[in-house]
C-alpha positions, 0 to 999 in steps of 0.5 A: 294144294293150298286153299284159295285164301292161302295161295301165294302170289305169282306174276307172269309177264309176257314181253312182246317181240317189239320190246325184245328188239328195243334195248332201252325198253327191254333193259327197263323191263328186265329191271322192273321184272327183277324187282317184282317181289315173290314168284314170277315167270317171264314169257317172251316172243321174238318174231321180229328177230326170227324174221331178220334171221330168216332173211339173212339165211335167204328164207322167205317169211310168209304171214297169214292174218298176222300168223307165221307160216312155219314150214320145215326151214322156218321151224329151224329158224324159230327154234334157233331164235326163240329157244336159243338166241332170245331165250338164253340172252334173257336168262343171262341178263336176268341172272345178272339182275339177281334172278335165278332164271331157267329157260324153257321151251314147251318140250323141256320137262313136258312144260307145254304139250300141243298138236299140229294145227290142221289146215284152216279155211281163210277167205275161201282158201285152205291155209296150212300153217305148217309146224304150228302148235295149238296147245293141249295142256300146260304142265302146272305141276312141273312148273310149280316144282321149279318155282317152289325151288326158287327158279324163275321159268323163262318160257319160249314160244315153242311147244312139242307134240309128244312125238318128237316134233317141236311146234311154233306156238303164239307167245300170247298163247304160251303166256295164257296157258302157263297162267292157266296151268299155274292158277290152281297153285297160285294167285296169278296175275298175268300181264301182257306187256308190249309197246302200247299203254293198253288196248286203245279205243283210237289207234292214233291216240296213245292216251285212249286206253280202255280201262277194262274189257269184259267178253261182252265189251270185246264182242262189241269192240270186235264187231265195230272194229275198235279192236282188230288185228293182233289185238284180237288173239291177245284179248282172246288169250286174256279172256281164256285165262280169266275164264280158267281162274287166273285172278288178274289179266292186264294189257299194258306198256312194257315200262308199266308192269306194276299192275297199276296201269293199262287195260284190265281184262275181267269177267262180266260181273252180274 
């Protein structure tokens, strides 16, 4: 393995479901992603497409705290949408942009292994999320071999438990775990791209981007309500990546994935 100073750079871009649904933003992001020099990985969501597909099939979507309840029927939907429709369309479009992409779920090559989330007590009630996976490990060695062979992995938000079961897994978590798994091999920059310019101090002001957040800042913002909802697990995943040796983590707009904009998540410097 290379020493830290000799590591090659690797950029991991996570694109959210809202961007996947917006053709203009998605086209721009794929062009920008294709222009990134050096090694790279794309991680995608697709929750909105899954919800629309479930509706067409007459399957009810149930959410708790922004997380999808994944029963057996919904598992079939997310597997088809994430691992098939969204993933393969992104792969095909990247090929058209000159990127030799390969679509992967966590089951492919044992890329990401997880276990089924146990029931949780939320607001005094037990909630069973169903076939939802909490990650045990990412297979950095396998992913590194692909990347070194000139292949760009495109990761779907699905994992497996090693016992024959696919599990629905949060896409931000997939991005964080992929970055953590590859940190021993590369100088990793992880960029969470979505429909906002970064983490906002005022949700009604698109320009109120917080330039940097440490864990201490995060605990304060969480306590006073500055950060809430879906941004909480996004920042948690970002901090987990930083703690595990990922060099840079940035939360930014899908049209600004050059690493120069948005909110930088970093360790507290003494």
